[in-house]
Structures are given as C-alpha cells and as structure tokens.
N, C-alpha and C positions, 0 to 999 in steps of 0.2 A: 125544916131550919138545915141551913148549910154552916159548915164550919167556914170561919171567917178568914182562916189561914190555910186551907185547901191548897194542896200542891198538887200539880201534875207530874211533877219527875222526883225522885228521892233525891235527899242530902245525905252527907256525911259531916261528922264533926271535924272541924279543922282551925287551926291557929295560925292566921298570917294578917300582917299590918296591910292596911289596904290606903289609900286616899280617893276621895271623891270630891267630884266636882259639878256645878250644873251643866247641861248640856245644852248650852245657848251660845250664841257669838259672843266672843269677849269674855267670857267667865273663864278667869284665871285662878281664882282663890280656890286652893285645895284646902280639904280638912282631912285629919286623919281619924282612923278607926281600925277596928281588927274585924276580921271576917270569923264568925263562929261556927257557922256551918254553909256548905257550899254544895250545889248541884248543877247539872246541866241547865236547869231553867231559872236559877236564881239563887239567893243568898241572904243571910243574916249578917248585917252589920252592926258591930258594937260600937256606939259613937255619944258623946257627951251631949251634942247638939243635931239631932237629925233633921234631915230636908222634910218638909211638909209632903204628906201623902200626895201622890199624883205627879210629884216632880220627877222631871226627866233628868238623868245623871249619868254620868261616866265614871265607872269605878275601876280604879287603877292598881292592880297588884303584881308584885313580883314573883312570880312563880320560880321555884327551884328547878323546874324542868324547861326552863326558857332563857333565852339569851336577853330579850327585850322584855320590859314591863307589859302584861297583859292589859290593854284595855278594853273595857265592855260596857256598852250602853245598856241602861237598867232604867225602870220607872219604879218609884219607891210605892210599894204597894198597902203598907202597914208601919205604924210607930208604935214602940215599946216604951214607956214612960216608967213603967215599974219592975222592969225585969224579967218579963215574960218567960217563964218555964227554964227560968235559972239562966238564959244566955245574957242577961244585961239589959241596960238601958241601948237603945238602938234601933234599927229599922229593918223590914224585909224588902228585898227586893225581886222582881222579875226582869231577867235578861231581855233584851230587846233582840232584834234579828241579828245573830251572828255571823260574821263571816266566816267561810271556811277554815279559815286559817286560826281564827279566834275561836271555833269552836273545837279545833282540833288542839288547840294549845291547852284548853279548859279540860278535854277529855284525858290529855297527858298528866295533867296535874291532877286530876281526881284519880286516874289510874294508880298513879305512883303513892297517893295517900291511902290506897287499899280498897277505895269505892267499888262497890257492886250495886248497880241500881235495880237489879233483881234477885236479890239473896233467896227469896223464896223458890225461883226456880233453879238455882244451884242445888238446893237441898233435894228437889224432887228428882234432879236428874242424877244426882251422886248419892 
C-alpha cells in the first residue's frame, strides 16, 4: 500500500498569500489562497474552491526575498475538502519543470524561512 500524499522532497510550514490560475491560453481569472506548506517540489494551497485534480495551473506568490512575483507551473495532485491534517480546505500541487531562475528564487525563499531539506543529515554531522 502506498501513501496517497507521498512526497519526494521535504516541505516547511510557511504562510504566504498566493494567486493561482489555469495554465492555458487566455486564462486570466485568478483565484486567491494561502500557502500552508512549501518545498522545492510542491506546496499545499489553502483555498475555498480548489481546482480539479490533474489541472495544470500557475501559482503566483510574492516572495519577501524577490523583487518580482514568483510564478511557478504546477499540477494539482490532490484536493482536501475536510481540512486534511489540520491544513484546511485546499489542494496539493507538484511543481513542474522550473527554470533556473525560478528554482533559485524558490530556494532563496525557503532558505529565508529556515528550511532545511535534510535535518537528519545535519543532526548526524553536528
């Protein structure tokens, strides 16, 4: 049996306002939400009206470590209607292929939040 929410990369709890929209030509309608956890591979977005599972979206967030908004391509992997694990109603996304500048900006944001992708490694070495 596999965990439906298995992640390949770690996440950290963080609160950021976010906008998201469908990643398709002419999709201009943005919806607002809040990121509850974030990692290099994806995020959980709290939102009253999550997009459907499998939808390709663009997640836009204003990072306190960047001048410009950070736009990240993503795919909706799962939806929580009942506040799974206390995160609230929303959806989990897996980020698509990030350009080097997007990956660097996301890494900088996570670093500023005290994110450490391998805390057990740091404990073994320290």
